[in-house]
Every structure is written in structure tokens, then in C-alpha cells.
N, C-alpha and C positions, 0 to 999 in steps of 0.2 A: 213633321214627315216621316214616313215609315222608312227605316233604312231598307235598300235595295239589295236584295242577296245575290251573290256572283253567281253567275250560272256555269261557271267552272267549278264550282263545288255543289250545287245543289239542281236538281231536278223537281220544279214545283209540280204538285199536282192538287187536284180539287178534293176538298173535304166535303164529307157527305152532309147533305142538308134535309135528310127525310123523305126526299122524293122518290126514292127508289130503295130496294130492300137491301140489307146487308150483304146477301150473297151478290146482288146485281153490282153494287158498289165495287165490292171485291174484284168481280170479273172486268169491271172496266179499269182497273188500275193496276193490278197485279203484273203484268207483263211489264209495265213501264217500271215499277218499283224494282222487278229483278233484274231488268236490263240496265240499271245503273251499275251493275257489275263491281259494286264495292269501290269504285272509282269516284262516286259522287253519293250525296245524301239525298234520297227521297224525301221532300220536304213539303208538308201540309200545314199551311197556315190557317189561324182562326177556325181551328178544329173544334166543333162545339162540344162540350162535356157530357151532353146527352146523349151523344152518338160514339162514345167510346168502344162500345161492344161491336160495332162496324172495324175498329181498328183490331179487336181480338179476333174477328172473324178472317181479317187479312192475316194476321199471324199464324193463324191455323192453317190457312190455305198454303202460305209460304212453307211452313214445316212439313206439309205433304209433297212439296215438290222439292225442296232442299233439306233432306232430314240432317246434314250435318250443320250445326249451328254456326261454325265459324265460316261457312261458305254463303250465309244469308245476308241480305243486304242491310246497308245502314239507312235507318228511317228517323226522322226527327218530326214529331207532333209540337206544335204549339197551339194549345189548349186555352180558349178564352171564352168567358162568359160574355154575354151581350154589353155590358158595361165597361168591358176590359179591352175591346179591340182596337181602339185606337190609342190605347195605354202606352206612352213612351218609357215608362219604368222598367226596370227589370222585371221579369215576371216572378210570380211569388216563390212557387214550387218547381224545383228541378227534379228530374227522376233519371238517374244515371243507370239504365237497363243494358241489355244486351247479352249478357252472361246467361240469360234464360229469356230469350225473346217472348216466348209463349207464356211463361208465368209472369214476366213483366206486364203482359197485356191483362191477363187475370187481376193482376195486383191493383191495375188501373181501374178496371171495373169494380172492384171492390172499393176503392179509394173514392170514386165518384158516388158510389151507393152509400157508403158510409158518410161523406161529406155532406150531402144533399139528405141525410137521414131519410133515404127511400126504403119502405116496406117492400120493395120488390126488387129481386135480383136480377129480373128480367127487365131491363132498361126500357124496352118497347112498351111495358106496361104503363110507364109513368115520365115519359120524356118532357112534357110541358111542365110539370113540377119540378122537375131536375133543373131545366133550364132556368125557371124563375129563382130556385135557391141557389144557383151557382153563378147568377148574372156578375158578380165581382169577383169571381175566380179566375186566376191565370195561373197557368203552369206550363212545362216543357218536359217531354217524354225523348230523352237520347237514347235511341234502340241501336247501339252500336256493338255488334257481337265482334270479340276479340279473336285475332287467331290464337289457336291453343298449341300448336305444334310447330317444329323448327321449319318445315317447308312453307307452312302458310305465313309464319312470321317472315321468313325471308321473301317471300312474294308480296306480301301487302302490309307489313306493319308500318312501314314509313306513311304510306296514304292513310292507313288508320290513325296515327298518331295526329298526323297533320290536319286531318278531316275533324276527327274528335276535338282539338284544340280549336279548331276554326268555329265550329258551331258553338262552342262554348264562348266565344268572343261575340258572335253575331246575335244570339239568344242566350243572354245570361239570366241569372236568376238570383233572389234573396237567400235562398237556403235549398241546397243540393242534397238529395237523398239518394245513397246508393240502394239499389234494389235487390241485391245480393248480400248475403252473409259473407260469402267468401271475399268479395270485393272489400270488404271494410278491412282485411288483413292488408291491402296495398292501398289503402285510402289516400295515403301521400301524393298519388300520383295523379290525383284531383285538384292537388294544390300545386302543382310543378308546371310552369309554362313550358317547360323540356318535354312534358308528357301531355296530359289532357286538359290544360288550362290552367289558370291561376285561381286563388282564393276570392280575387276581386271580380269575378264571373260566377261566384257562388260558393260558398263555404258548406263545407261538408257538415252535415248534422249526423253525428254517430248514431245510428238508430241500435247498433249492437249494445250500447250501454243501457240504453233504454230496456231493453229485451231482458238483461242481467238484473236490471234493478227490479223488474216485475217479477221476476223469480225470486229475488232476496225477499220480496215483501210477502210472498203469498206461500212460499215452500220452505222446507227444511228437509235434510237427508241425502240421498244419491239423486242426482240429475242425470238421466241418460241422455247424451248428445248425439243426435242422429242428422248429419250432415256431410258435406262432400269431404274428398279425400284431402284436398288442398285445405281447407279448415282445420280438419283433423291434425294435419301436419304442422300448421301453423298455431295450433293450441289457443285458436281465437277465443272460444268460450270458456276452455277451462281456466284461463287466465284471469276472466272476467268474473268467474263464480268464485273462484279460490278468493279472488281479493274480497268478495264480501261473505267468507265464511261457509260457504257451499262445498259440496262434496262431488266434482263434476266425475262422471262416466264415461269413458269413450268405449266403443264397440272394439273387443279384441278377440272374439271366438271366431276361428276360421270357420269357412264354408265349403265342404269338398275340397279341402286343401287351399282355397283362396283365400287370402287375409281379409278380416271383415271390412276394413276402410275400402279395399279395393272392390268386394263384393257390392257394399252398399252405394259405391259410386257407380256401379253397372246397373243398378237399380235406377239411380237418378238420372243416368244417361237416356234409359230406354224411356221414363216418364216425360225427358225433354223433348223426345221425339214423338211424344203425342201416342205411345204404345203401352198405355198402363194395363189395357186388359188384354194384350197380347202375351205368349209364353215367354219366359226368359230362355234365353239359348241355352240348349240341351237340358231343359227342365221341363215338367209337366205342369208348374205353376206359372200363372200369370205374374207379371210385374207387380201388380197390386198385391197378390197373395204372397209373393215372395217377401214384400216388405214387412207384412204382418207376422208372418213366421219368424223373421230375422228380429224384431221388436221383441215379440214373446220371449223367444229364446234368451235373449239378452237381460231382458227383465228378470227371468227366473234365475240366471248364471249370478246377477250382480246386485238384485235386491233393491233396484232403484224404484223409487215411488213418483218421481215426476220425469216426463218424457219431454224434451226440447227438440222441436222440429225445425232445425236451423238451416234448412236448405229451403228455399222458396218454391221449389218443384214438388216437395212432400206434401204440403197441402194440397196441391192440385191433384198430387195422386190420390189422397186421402178423401178428397171429396168427389172422386168418381165413381158413377154408379157401376156395382158389380153385374156382370152380364147374366141374365135371366134369374136374379135376385132381387133386385129392386131396391137394395139398401147400398149404403156406401162403405167403402173399405174402412173408413173409420169406424163406422157403428160395427163392423166385424172386428176391429181390432180391440174396441172396448169388450166385445163379448168375448174374446180370446184370453183377454188379460185375467189374472188371478182375481176371483170375485171378493175376496176377504180384504183387499186393499183398496183405499180410496185414492185413485191414480190423478195426479194433475197433468194436463197437456197443456203446452206452451205453444203455440204456433207464430213463428217470427213473423210470417208474412202478415198475419193479422195485428200483431203489435207495430209494426212497421207502417201499416196503414193508420192506425189510430194515432201514431207519432206525426205522420204527415198532416192528418186532419186537425189535430190540435195546432201545428205550425201555420197551417192555410188561415184558419180561423183567426189567430193572433194577428198575422199579417192584413187579414181583410179589417179587421176591427181596430187595427193601429197603423194605418198607412206610414207614419213616420217612420217606422222600423224596418219599411221596405230598403233593399240595399240601393245606394247610390254608386253607380258604376262610374268610376274614375280612373284617371291613367297613373294615380300615385296612392300612395299609402300615409297615413298620418304616423307622427312619431310612436304613439300608442301602438297602432297595428303593427308597427316594425319591432318594438318591444315585445309584443304578444308573442309574433311569429319566433323570434330569437329564444324567449323564454320556454316556448314549447319545445323547440329544438333541444337545447340546454338540459330539459327534462328528459327528452327521448334518449338523448346520448348518455346522460348518467343511468338510465335505467339499462340500457345496453351493457353499460361497464358493470354494473352489480350483477349481472345474469351470467358472469363468468366467475363469480365469488360465492363460494358455498358459505353456509353458516346462518344462525338465526337473525343476527343484526343485518345481515345483507337482505334476507328475505322480508324484515320490518320495513327496511328503507326502500325497496322494490314496491312494496304494496302501498305504502303512502303517497309515493311518486306516481303511481298509476293512477291513484284515487284524485292525486292533484292535477294530473293531466286532464282526467274528465272534469273537473271543475274548472280549469283555466278554458278548456273549449267549449264549456256549456257553464258560465258562471250564474247559476240558478241557484236559488235557496235551499232546494232539495240535494243538490249536488254538493252543496258546503255542508249540509248535514251530514252527508255520507263521507265527506272528508274526515269532518270531525270524529264520527265514529271510527273509521279506520286510523286516525292516529290514536284514539285510546286503546285500541285492540292491538297495535303495534307500537308500545312506548319505546322500544329499543331502537327505534328510528333516529332518535336524537343523539345516540351514541357517535363519538367521534373515531373515525377510522384514521385519519390523517391530524397530526399534532396540532397544526394551524385553525381546526375548525371543522363542523360539517358543513360539505358541500349541499348534502341533502336538507338540511334545515334551512339554508339560505334560499335553496329554491323554493320552498313550501312557501316561506315567508314572502318572496318577492311574490309568488304566484297569489297568495291571499291578498295581498295590497293591491295588484292589479286587477285581480277579480273584482274585489270591492269597488275600486274606480269605474270599472267597466259597467257594474251594475248600477251603480248612482248615475253613471251618465244616460243609462237606459228610462230610469226614473225620471229624469229632468227631462229627457226627450219625451217621453209621454206626457210630463206635466206641462210641457210648452205646447204641446200638441193641443191639450185640453184647453190650455188658456186661449189658443188661436180660436178654437171653435167656440169658445163661449164670447170672445170679441165678435166674431162673425155672428154669432146669435143675437147678441145685444144689438147689433146694426139692423139685422133683420128686424128686429121687434121694433126698433126706431122707425125704419122705413115703413113697416106695416101699420103703426099707429097713424103714420101721415097720409095711409092710402084712404082715400075717400070714395074714388070711384068703385066701379062693380068688377074691375080686374080680378081674376081669381088668384089667390093668394098662393105664392110658391111656399112649398113645405120644406123646412130645413131638415137635412140629412148628415148626419156623421159618415164622413167616407169610410 
């Protein structure tokens, strides 16, 4: 039986079914969505994946009515293909959105397009094929715009925290993906029951690591990082890129006495409000043109040969059509950059979408890997959590120490943390490379031994055990399917009447 959601936490509304246009559907629900007043979550159950563009239209309409994101309503979409609508397990893919509701909606449309391998970015051209290809998909969008300033925090942070934790409990997922780069700086809040839920309701799959690894594989030299002021301050991507031997560059050229990170944030904020083609305050340039000029100036000043768009609003800005010209701001940016350099562009949203697509396909093809939501944690899970905390604590202690030895230890521990959070063969190779390039990490600081070495060894042992368990689980699942298949064949051989044969499918 489907869990009944409390009316004190949710206002349940009708998901689209194609009987009316996106605009008509938006008009039918928008007032009810806005009237939740951030005291409840507007909930759409069994939202068909082929209609996610209706959700984007809803967020566009909300942005017009409520320009300030922190005043926008809480929305949850439980997105399910036709074969997953009565599924009692946790949904496969969780998407933690809200810090950019409009860019989240754009990312969701791109995700569905990518996962369904649709050639049409306009979903209306291909709905039937998308429904067929995504019949085994399940996901949830938590669009929970946070309070950003003190007055809003005082007014509704308690409701915000409570509702976020509640929706994570009510609609858990196997893998949680934070749809904002900046949000990864505070990803621990998604693992804490004191904030936005616990690990057992969906473990965070760190996609910023995937972005950094993509750049390492394809670039060398200087990487210009273009993102939010908060991510700049937290040194999110500089840390990840430095650990991989790359040279990160942050914007530092002031614009009319305005600090570069502050000016870039103004561009991002205007893009968030859906005003890419409107002029910047006090400027003759549109928001989109201001971003192009900002990029070109910093490329010329720094000699960067790669550009990382590390805020999910920036791709939305770049793919906007320039008024009266017919091309996009991305096309104009490429034209404005020096022609003698082959620049590489990294769109964090695009890489996020690819990472979610890969995870979704893995879970659809291997149902045994889906999370089993329980009230407790195994001994191994507790050890895993403790080891992560111990490594994070050791990294923090090393940040207060200067010197090459401390730098080597910190680099190896950060790579170890990446492996422990996602113990894949690729991350193990990355850790081994980091160990080789940072040999001083084995040096003792204290007379009784190296804590760093001990933590790395424990992580390698635990990671190996976790990887073996995954392989055993997959092997067990295959064995079960083979047994089922043998039973099917035996029954089929005995079937002598004209009853149509059942086909065997791997879930």
C-alpha cells in the first residue's frame, strides 16, 4: 500500500497527463502552489517523465510572479515511469534542488532528454518514445529554495529544515544528487538528521568530483573557474583541481570598483531571475553580454585555456538566444575569445546530467543495488561514517599547518575521502596516482606514527570490502535470475497448450 502523506506537510496537486497544454496546466495549478506559502510542500505524485517540460513552464511562471528565489514555494515531484508507479522501494535518483529552481527545472528536462536518448530537446515532439524508454525510471525532485538572508532565516528556517527532512523521509532515494555546485560545499547537511535528512534516506553522490576528474582527463594548464561568490569563498573547485595537478584560476579583476566575485554574482542573480536579455543595473550591456565581456577580460589577463562554468545558471544564460541576432551567448563567447587558442569548455550542469544518467541506468539494470531504507545502520556503515568523519577532521587539522609535508598529507587524504565516498576502480586509481605524486604523506609528524597513513590504510581496506560486497550482491542477483530463468524453461517445456508464452525479463 502506498504511504499516505500528511496533509499538514503537503498539498497534493494533479500531475500533467497531456490532455491540456503546458500553459493551461500551469494556470490550473500555479495559484495553489504559491498559496502553500512555504508552510507546506506542493506535491505532484506519479509525475510522468515525458511531461517534465510542464514543470519547467511552472517554474518560469513562478519566477515572473516571485523574482526573489527565497520567497518561492517548496515543490516535490515524484517522477515515475509506467512500470514504477506502484513500486514500494526507494526511488532511484534524488535531485536536491531549490537554490536555482529555474535552472533545476532546465537540468531536469536535459536529464530526461539525455536518459531517454531523445534527439528532440522539445519534449512535445517525442513524448511517446520517451515514455517507452523511461518506463523503468523513478526519481524525485526536491525543489526547496532556502532562506538566504537573516530576516528570511529568522522567519522560516525552522519550517524549511523540518519540511526538507520530512520529504526526505517520506520519499527516500537510492542516490541523492545536489543540483548546485555551491551546495556541494555544504553537502554534510544532507547527511544529518538535524538538518535535511540522513544518509539512510539517500546518500549524496558528489558530482563535483566527477567534474574535476573530467577536467583532469581532458585538460592541462590554467582553468578559469566561473561560479558563485559562495563557491569562490569556499574554494570548492580550486581544491579539487589542485589535488589533480591542475592550475585553477579565480576571477580577480575588478569591474568599476566592484570585486570580480561580487560582479559575477550579480550576473548570476539576474540570470536566476530569468533576465538574461535585460540590461545590467546602470549598464548598457545585457546580462548575457556582461558575462561574455567578463570571461574574455579574465582569459586575456590570466592566460587560461579552459573555462569551467561552475554554476548551473551559467549554462542557462549561455544557451539563451541573443535578441535580434538568432545565435546564443555561447556562440558569441566563442567568437569573442582569441582565435589562436583551442579553448575547452566544461559545463558543470551537463556533466551533472551525464553522472545522473549513468547512475540511473546502473540502478535500472541492477535492481539489487537500490537502497533498502531501514531504521538502522549496519556495523560496516557505522565504520564507514566514522572513518569519513575522522579523515575530514584530519584534513581540517592539516589546513592549519604550513609546509610541503602537510600539503602532501592533505592531498592524499582528500583523494582518500573521494575514494571512500565512492569506492570505484577509477577513484582507486586516482588515489594511487595521488599517493605517488605526494610521497611525503608517509612522513611522521608525531613520534608514535603517522595518523594519515593509518587512515589511508583503513580506507583502502574498507573500500575493498565495500567493492567486494557490491560484486557479491551483483553475482547473487545474477544467480537468482538464472535460477528463475531455468524454472521458466522447465515450465515452458511442460507447456503443451496454446497459451501464449511469458517472456523472461531482467528487471
